[in-house]
Chimera marker file (.cmm) of the C-alpha trace (Angstrom):
<marker_set name="trace">
<marker id="1" x="20.348" y="-6.202" z="4.758" r="1" g="1" b="0" radius="0.5"/>
<marker id="2" x="18.009" y="-3.625" z="3.030" r="1" g="1" b="0" radius="0.5"/>
<marker id="3" x="20.000" y="-1.215" z="1.053" r="1" g="1" b="0" radius="0.5"/>
<marker id="4" x="17.018" y="0.885" z="0.262" r="1" g="1" b="0" radius="0.5"/>
<marker id="5" x="15.251" y="3.596" z="2.345" r="1" g="1" b="0" radius="0.5"/>
<marker id="6" x="11.486" y="3.459" z="2.451" r="1" g="1" b="0" radius="0.5"/>
<marker id="7" x="10.291" y="6.330" z="0.198" r="1" g="1" b="0" radius="0.5"/>
<marker id="8" x="6.686" y="6.803" z="-0.491" r="1" g="1" b="0" radius="0.5"/>
<marker id="9" x="5.798" y="5.604" z="-4.072" r="1" g="1" b="0" radius="0.5"/>
<marker id="10" x="8.561" y="3.537" z="-4.457" r="1" g="1" b="0" radius="0.5"/>
<marker id="11" x="8.071" y="-0.308" z="-5.333" r="1" g="1" b="0" radius="0.5"/>
<marker id="12" x="9.974" y="-3.321" z="-3.700" r="1" g="1" b="0" radius="0.5"/>
<marker id="13" x="10.082" y="-6.926" z="-3.972" r="1" g="1" b="0" radius="0.5"/>
<marker id="14" x="10.657" y="-9.466" z="-1.036" r="1" g="1" b="0" radius="0.5"/>
<marker id="15" x="12.628" y="-12.541" z="-1.397" r="1" g="1" b="0" radius="0.5"/>
<marker id="16" x="9.390" y="-14.566" z="-1.502" r="1" g="1" b="0" radius="0.5"/>
<marker id="17" x="8.396" y="-12.364" z="-4.638" r="1" g="1" b="0" radius="0.5"/>
<marker id="18" x="5.975" y="-10.205" z="-2.767" r="1" g="1" b="0" radius="0.5"/>
<marker id="19" x="5.634" y="-6.599" z="-4.341" r="1" g="1" b="0" radius="0.5"/>
<marker id="20" x="4.366" y="-3.790" z="-2.464" r="1" g="1" b="0" radius="0.5"/>
<marker id="21" x="4.174" y="0.098" z="-2.869" r="1" g="1" b="0" radius="0.5"/>
<marker id="22" x="5.605" y="2.152" z="0.370" r="1" g="1" b="0" radius="0.5"/>
<marker id="23" x="2.230" y="4.560" z="0.695" r="1" g="1" b="0" radius="0.5"/>
<marker id="24" x="3.016" y="6.260" z="3.995" r="1" g="1" b="0" radius="0.5"/>
<marker id="25" x="5.545" y="6.532" z="6.522" r="1" g="1" b="0" radius="0.5"/>
<marker id="26" x="4.012" y="7.149" z="10.173" r="1" g="1" b="0" radius="0.5"/>
<marker id="27" x="7.116" y="8.540" z="12.125" r="1" g="1" b="0" radius="0.5"/>
<marker id="28" x="4.783" y="8.418" z="15.317" r="1" g="1" b="0" radius="0.5"/>
<marker id="29" x="4.205" y="4.954" z="15.121" r="1" g="1" b="0" radius="0.5"/>
<marker id="30" x="7.771" y="4.148" z="13.719" r="1" g="1" b="0" radius="0.5"/>
<marker id="31" x="5.986" y="2.080" z="10.880" r="1" g="1" b="0" radius="0.5"/>
<marker id="32" x="6.218" y="1.846" z="7.184" r="1" g="1" b="0" radius="0.5"/>
<marker id="33" x="2.843" y="1.591" z="5.623" r="1" g="1" b="0" radius="0.5"/>
<marker id="34" x="2.737" y="-0.459" z="2.326" r="1" g="1" b="0" radius="0.5"/>
<marker id="35" x="-0.061" y="-1.613" z="-0.229" r="1" g="1" b="0" radius="0.5"/>
<marker id="36" x="0.628" y="-5.341" z="-1.858" r="1" g="1" b="0" radius="0.5"/>
<marker id="37" x="-0.171" y="-5.584" z="-5.423" r="1" g="1" b="0" radius="0.5"/>
<marker id="38" x="-3.426" y="-6.905" z="-4.590" r="1" g="1" b="0" radius="0.5"/>
<marker id="39" x="-4.256" y="-3.843" z="-2.665" r="1" g="1" b="0" radius="0.5"/>
<marker id="40" x="-3.944" y="-5.048" z="0.756" r="1" g="1" b="0" radius="0.5"/>
<marker id="41" x="-2.709" y="-2.632" z="3.185" r="1" g="1" b="0" radius="0.5"/>
<marker id="42" x="-0.028" y="-3.724" z="5.484" r="1" g="1" b="0" radius="0.5"/>
<marker id="43" x="2.734" y="-2.099" z="7.903" r="1" g="1" b="0" radius="0.5"/>
<marker id="44" x="6.390" y="-2.970" z="8.716" r="1" g="1" b="0" radius="0.5"/>
<marker id="45" x="8.600" y="-1.596" z="11.967" r="1" g="1" b="0" radius="0.5"/>
<marker id="46" x="11.027" y="0.790" z="11.005" r="1" g="1" b="0" radius="0.5"/>
<marker id="47" x="13.311" y="-1.249" z="13.072" r="1" g="1" b="0" radius="0.5"/>
<marker id="48" x="12.682" y="-4.485" z="10.844" r="1" g="1" b="0" radius="0.5"/>
<marker id="49" x="12.965" y="-2.461" z="7.387" r="1" g="1" b="0" radius="0.5"/>
<marker id="50" x="16.655" y="-3.167" z="6.993" r="1" g="1" b="0" radius="0.5"/>
<marker id="51" x="16.520" y="-6.941" z="7.693" r="1" g="1" b="0" radius="0.5"/>
<marker id="52" x="14.004" y="-7.416" z="4.933" r="1" g="1" b="0" radius="0.5"/>
<marker id="53" x="16.595" y="-7.775" z="1.930" r="1" g="1" b="0" radius="0.5"/>
<marker id="54" x="14.284" y="-5.878" z="-0.338" r="1" g="1" b="0" radius="0.5"/>
<marker id="55" x="14.836" y="-5.163" z="-3.880" r="1" g="1" b="0" radius="0.5"/>
<marker id="56" x="13.600" y="-1.980" z="-5.483" r="1" g="1" b="0" radius="0.5"/>
<marker id="57" x="11.661" y="-2.742" z="-8.426" r="1" g="1" b="0" radius="0.5"/>
<marker id="58" x="9.695" y="-0.584" z="-11.281" r="1" g="1" b="0" radius="0.5"/>
<marker id="59" x="6.051" y="0.051" z="-10.796" r="1" g="1" b="0" radius="0.5"/>
<marker id="60" x="3.927" y="-2.894" z="-12.364" r="1" g="1" b="0" radius="0.5"/>
<marker id="61" x="2.643" y="-2.025" z="-15.806" r="1" g="1" b="0" radius="0.5"/>
<marker id="62" x="-0.695" y="-3.985" z="-14.964" r="1" g="1" b="0" radius="0.5"/>
<marker id="63" x="-2.392" y="-1.690" z="-12.677" r="1" g="1" b="0" radius="0.5"/>
<marker id="64" x="-5.762" y="-3.663" z="-12.534" r="1" g="1" b="0" radius="0.5"/>
<marker id="65" x="-4.152" y="-5.680" z="-9.604" r="1" g="1" b="0" radius="0.5"/>
<marker id="66" x="-4.004" y="-2.946" z="-7.447" r="1" g="1" b="0" radius="0.5"/>
<marker id="67" x="-7.694" y="-2.177" z="-7.870" r="1" g="1" b="0" radius="0.5"/>
<marker id="68" x="-8.958" y="-5.810" z="-7.418" r="1" g="1" b="0" radius="0.5"/>
<marker id="69" x="-10.569" y="-6.158" z="-11.124" r="1" g="1" b="0" radius="0.5"/>
<marker id="70" x="-10.365" y="-8.806" z="-13.643" r="1" g="1" b="0" radius="0.5"/>
<marker id="71" x="-10.638" y="-8.324" z="-17.422" r="1" g="1" b="0" radius="0.5"/>
<marker id="72" x="-13.860" y="-9.990" z="-17.194" r="1" g="1" b="0" radius="0.5"/>
<marker id="73" x="-15.178" y="-7.414" z="-14.787" r="1" g="1" b="0" radius="0.5"/>
<marker id="74" x="-15.425" y="-4.768" z="-17.506" r="1" g="1" b="0" radius="0.5"/>
<marker id="75" x="-18.704" y="-5.049" z="-19.270" r="1" g="1" b="0" radius="0.5"/>
<marker id="76" x="-17.505" y="-3.818" z="-22.829" r="1" g="1" b="0" radius="0.5"/>
<marker id="77" x="-18.642" y="0.071" z="-22.759" r="1" g="1" b="0" radius="0.5"/>
<marker id="78" x="-16.043" y="2.277" z="-23.669" r="1" g="1" b="0" radius="0.5"/>
<marker id="79" x="-14.197" y="3.490" z="-20.999" r="1" g="1" b="0" radius="0.5"/>
<marker id="80" x="-14.491" y="7.434" z="-21.988" r="1" g="1" b="0" radius="0.5"/>
<marker id="81" x="-18.322" y="7.089" z="-21.801" r="1" g="1" b="0" radius="0.5"/>
<marker id="82" x="-19.278" y="9.443" z="-18.999" r="1" g="1" b="0" radius="0.5"/>
<marker id="83" x="-22.588" y="8.463" z="-17.046" r="1" g="1" b="0" radius="0.5"/>
<marker id="84" x="-25.655" y="10.167" z="-17.063" r="1" g="1" b="0" radius="0.5"/>
<marker id="85" x="-25.693" y="13.627" z="-15.163" r="1" g="1" b="0" radius="0.5"/>
<marker id="86" x="-21.974" y="13.700" z="-14.871" r="1" g="1" b="0" radius="0.5"/>
<marker id="87" x="-20.837" y="17.082" z="-15.797" r="1" g="1" b="0" radius="0.5"/>
<marker id="88" x="-16.719" y="18.020" z="-15.857" r="1" g="1" b="0" radius="0.5"/>
<marker id="89" x="-16.286" y="21.151" z="-14.217" r="1" g="1" b="0" radius="0.5"/>
<marker id="90" x="-13.740" y="22.032" z="-16.631" r="1" g="1" b="0" radius="0.5"/>
<marker id="91" x="-16.256" y="22.471" z="-19.120" r="1" g="1" b="0" radius="0.5"/>
<marker id="92" x="-17.842" y="25.416" z="-17.708" r="1" g="1" b="0" radius="0.5"/>
<marker id="93" x="-14.406" y="27.564" z="-17.734" r="1" g="1" b="0" radius="0.5"/>
<marker id="94" x="-14.870" y="28.540" z="-21.463" r="1" g="1" b="0" radius="0.5"/>
<marker id="95" x="-18.109" y="29.882" z="-20.572" r="1" g="1" b="0" radius="0.5"/>
<marker id="96" x="-17.250" y="32.476" z="-17.547" r="1" g="1" b="0" radius="0.5"/>
<link id1="1" id2="2" r="1" g="1" b="0" radius="0.2"/>
<link id1="2" id2="3" r="1" g="1" b="0" radius="0.2"/>
<link id1="3" id2="4" r="1" g="1" b="0" radius="0.2"/>
<link id1="4" id2="5" r="1" g="1" b="0" radius="0.2"/>
<link id1="5" id2="6" r="1" g="1" b="0" radius="0.2"/>
<link id1="6" id2="7" r="1" g="1" b="0" radius="0.2"/>
<link id1="7" id2="8" r="1" g="1" b="0" radius="0.2"/>
<link id1="8" id2="9" r="1" g="1" b="0" radius="0.2"/>
<link id1="9" id2="10" r="1" g="1" b="0" radius="0.2"/>
<link id1="10" id2="11" r="1" g="1" b="0" radius="0.2"/>
<link id1="11" id2="12" r="1" g="1" b="0" radius="0.2"/>
<link id1="12" id2="13" r="1" g="1" b="0" radius="0.2"/>
<link id1="13" id2="14" r="1" g="1" b="0" radius="0.2"/>
<link id1="14" id2="15" r="1" g="1" b="0" radius="0.2"/>
<link id1="15" id2="16" r="1" g="1" b="0" radius="0.2"/>
<link id1="16" id2="17" r="1" g="1" b="0" radius="0.2"/>
<link id1="17" id2="18" r="1" g="1" b="0" radius="0.2"/>
<link id1="18" id2="19" r="1" g="1" b="0" radius="0.2"/>
<link id1="19" id2="20" r="1" g="1" b="0" radius="0.2"/>
<link id1="20" id2="21" r="1" g="1" b="0" radius="0.2"/>
<link id1="21" id2="22" r="1" g="1" b="0" radius="0.2"/>
<link id1="22" id2="23" r="1" g="1" b="0" radius="0.2"/>
<link id1="23" id2="24" r="1" g="1" b="0" radius="0.2"/>
<link id1="24" id2="25" r="1" g="1" b="0" radius="0.2"/>
<link id1="25" id2="26" r="1" g="1" b="0" radius="0.2"/>
<link id1="26" id2="27" r="1" g="1" b="0" radius="0.2"/>
<link id1="27" id2="28" r="1" g="1" b="0" radius="0.2"/>
<link id1="28" id2="29" r="1" g="1" b="0" radius="0.2"/>
<link id1="29" id2="30" r="1" g="1" b="0" radius="0.2"/>
<link id1="30" id2="31" r="1" g="1" b="0" radius="0.2"/>
<link id1="31" id2="32" r="1" g="1" b="0" radius="0.2"/>
<link id1="32" id2="33" r="1" g="1" b="0" radius="0.2"/>
<link id1="33" id2="34" r="1" g="1" b="0" radius="0.2"/>
<link id1="34" id2="35" r="1" g="1" b="0" radius="0.2"/>
<link id1="35" id2="36" r="1" g="1" b="0" radius="0.2"/>
<link id1="36" id2="37" r="1" g="1" b="0" radius="0.2"/>
<link id1="37" id2="38" r="1" g="1" b="0" radius="0.2"/>
<link id1="38" id2="39" r="1" g="1" b="0" radius="0.2"/>
<link id1="39" id2="40" r="1" g="1" b="0" radius="0.2"/>
<link id1="40" id2="41" r="1" g="1" b="0" radius="0.2"/>
<link id1="41" id2="42" r="1" g="1" b="0" radius="0.2"/>
<link id1="42" id2="43" r="1" g="1" b="0" radius="0.2"/>
<link id1="43" id2="44" r="1" g="1" b="0" radius="0.2"/>
<link id1="44" id2="45" r="1" g="1" b="0" radius="0.2"/>
<link id1="45" id2="46" r="1" g="1" b="0" radius="0.2"/>
<link id1="46" id2="47" r="1" g="1" b="0" radius="0.2"/>
<link id1="47" id2="48" r="1" g="1" b="0" radius="0.2"/>
<link id1="48" id2="49" r="1" g="1" b="0" radius="0.2"/>
<link id1="49" id2="50" r="1" g="1" b="0" radius="0.2"/>
<link id1="50" id2="51" r="1" g="1" b="0" radius="0.2"/>
<link id1="51" id2="52" r="1" g="1" b="0" radius="0.2"/>
<link id1="52" id2="53" r="1" g="1" b="0" radius="0.2"/>
<link id1="53" id2="54" r="1" g="1" b="0" radius="0.2"/>
<link id1="54" id2="55" r="1" g="1" b="0" radius="0.2"/>
<link id1="55" id2="56" r="1" g="1" b="0" radius="0.2"/>
<link id1="56" id2="57" r="1" g="1" b="0" radius="0.2"/>
<link id1="57" id2="58" r="1" g="1" b="0" radius="0.2"/>
<link id1="58" id2="59" r="1" g="1" b="0" radius="0.2"/>
<link id1="59" id2="60" r="1" g="1" b="0" radius="0.2"/>
<link id1="60" id2="61" r="1" g="1" b="0" radius="0.2"/>
<link id1="61" id2="62" r="1" g="1" b="0" radius="0.2"/>
<link id1="62" id2="63" r="1" g="1" b="0" radius="0.2"/>
<link id1="63" id2="64" r="1" g="1" b="0" radius="0.2"/>
<link id1="64" id2="65" r="1" g="1" b="0" radius="0.2"/>
<link id1="65" id2="66" r="1" g="1" b="0" radius="0.2"/>
<link id1="66" id2="67" r="1" g="1" b="0" radius="0.2"/>
<link id1="67" id2="68" r="1" g="1" b="0" radius="0.2"/>
<link id1="68" id2="69" r="1" g="1" b="0" radius="0.2"/>
<link id1="69" id2="70" r="1" g="1" b="0" radius="0.2"/>
<link id1="70" id2="71" r="1" g="1" b="0" radius="0.2"/>
<link id1="71" id2="72" r="1" g="1" b="0" radius="0.2"/>
<link id1="72" id2="73" r="1" g="1" b="0" radius="0.2"/>
<link id1="73" id2="74" r="1" g="1" b="0" radius="0.2"/>
<link id1="74" id2="75" r="1" g="1" b="0" radius="0.2"/>
<link id1="75" id2="76" r="1" g="1" b="0" radius="0.2"/>
<link id1="76" id2="77" r="1" g="1" b="0" radius="0.2"/>
<link id1="77" id2="78" r="1" g="1" b="0" radius="0.2"/>
<link id1="78" id2="79" r="1" g="1" b="0" radius="0.2"/>
<link id1="79" id2="80" r="1" g="1" b="0" radius="0.2"/>
<link id1="80" id2="81" r="1" g="1" b="0" radius="0.2"/>
<link id1="81" id2="82" r="1" g="1" b="0" radius="0.2"/>
<link id1="82" id2="83" r="1" g="1" b="0" radius="0.2"/>
<link id1="83" id2="84" r="1" g="1" b="0" radius="0.2"/>
<link id1="84" id2="85" r="1" g="1" b="0" radius="0.2"/>
<link id1="85" id2="86" r="1" g="1" b="0" radius="0.2"/>
<link id1="86" id2="87" r="1" g="1" b="0" radius="0.2"/>
<link id1="87" id2="88" r="1" g="1" b="0" radius="0.2"/>
<link id1="88" id2="89" r="1" g="1" b="0" radius="0.2"/>
<link id1="89" id2="90" r="1" g="1" b="0" radius="0.2"/>
<link id1="90" id2="91" r="1" g="1" b="0" radius="0.2"/>
<link id1="91" id2="92" r="1" g="1" b="0" radius="0.2"/>
<link id1="92" id2="93" r="1" g="1" b="0" radius="0.2"/>
<link id1="93" id2="94" r="1" g="1" b="0" radius="0.2"/>
<link id1="94" id2="95" r="1" g="1" b="0" radius="0.2"/>
<link id1="95" id2="96" r="1" g="1" b="0" radius="0.2"/>
</marker_set>
């Protein structure tokens, strides 16, 4: 029996090791919307939630799995570089 209520933003692990985050609760459809670590979206019926034997866990420190990127996808550019033509709207606050 699951001892944890589905709360948006909480992470859980199933007995098979699958980890997921609760991303929404649809009261009309009586479902809990979840996002697996690999960014796959799924849903669980509210009626089935108590039978899942879930363990609440901390959010993973490695966020790359949820955005489906591998370390070799990075091209070596500085992640703080802004693309040409990009302007941060907050840069203009001091000029008003």
